[in-house]
N, C-alpha and C positions, 0 to 999 in steps of 0.2 A: 559510578560507571566511568570508565576511562576513555570511552569513545567521544570524540568531539561532535557536537551537534552544529551543523552548518546553517540550517535554515528550516523552513516548514515542509520540506519534501523528504520523504523516506523511501528507500529502496527496500522492497520486501521480496525475499526469496523463499519460496515454499518448496520443500523437497517432497514432491508428490509421487510417492513410490508406486501407487497403483493407477496413476493417470486419472484421478478424480476430476470432474468438471468444477472449475472455480470461476465464479461470475463476478462482475463489477459489484453487484448487490452484496455478494458475500463479503468482499473487502469493505464496502461501505458500512455494512452493519457491524462488522467486527471493529473497525477503526473509529467510527463516529461516536462511540461511547466516550472517547477521549477528547473530542472537540469537533468543530465544524470542518467537514471535508469540502475542498474546492474541486479537485479533480482526481480521477483514478485512471491510470494508463497501464494496461496489461500489454507488455511488449515482447514476451517470450513465453511460449507454451510448449513445454517439453517435460522431462522428468523433474526439472527445476523450473517452476513458474517464476517469472520476474515481473514485478509491478512497481510503479511509482504511485505513492499516495501523497497528495498535497493538502495540507491543512491551511487554515486561515492564519495561523501563528505558530511560532517556534515552541511555545509552551505546550500546546496540544500535541505537536509532533514528538516532543520529548516524553510526555506522559505515555503516549502509545508505544514508543520505543522501549521504555522501561518496563511496561506492563505486558507487552505482547512478544518481545524477543524470546525466542526458543519455545514459544507456545505450541503445544501439540494441537494440530487442526483436524486430523482425521484419526479414526480408530486404529488404522494401521501403524500409527506412531509417527506419521509425517508431521514435521514441524516447520515453523517459519523462522528465518533469521532476518533481522531488520538492521539496516544500516542507514546512517545519515547521508543524504545525497548532497552534493555541492550545487545541485540545481536550485535556483531561487523560485522557479515556477515551472510547471509542466506546460509545454507548448504542444497543443494538439493540432495536427495538420487537418486540412479540410477532408471531411468524410473518413476520418481515422476511426475504424471500427474498434480499435483496441482501447479507445479512451472515452470517458464520460465526463462532461463538465457539469457538475451538480449546481453551480451558480446559475447556469443558463436554464436548468430545469425548474428553478424556483420562479422564474418570470412567466 
């Protein structure tokens, strides 16, 4: 793979042709098979859904990127493209409904 991995945060773009509902739990279940998820932030909901997924380490982020990039997510052929983000961590603002901090949910 020729893309550079910057850190543990991935940018996920899902080309959602039919406007399917995509939840934080959907992203968590799909990506957690590659490592521990810290946070998920959905920041744009349109024909292209944009989401940041933060792992505890770069190795897990890399595994998810390799295995899930261009993965078809819906029967209509919608797929996701995954990019390495230059963000080191996802910062959730107070009461940000677009984000879930899974570390806080463990306590």
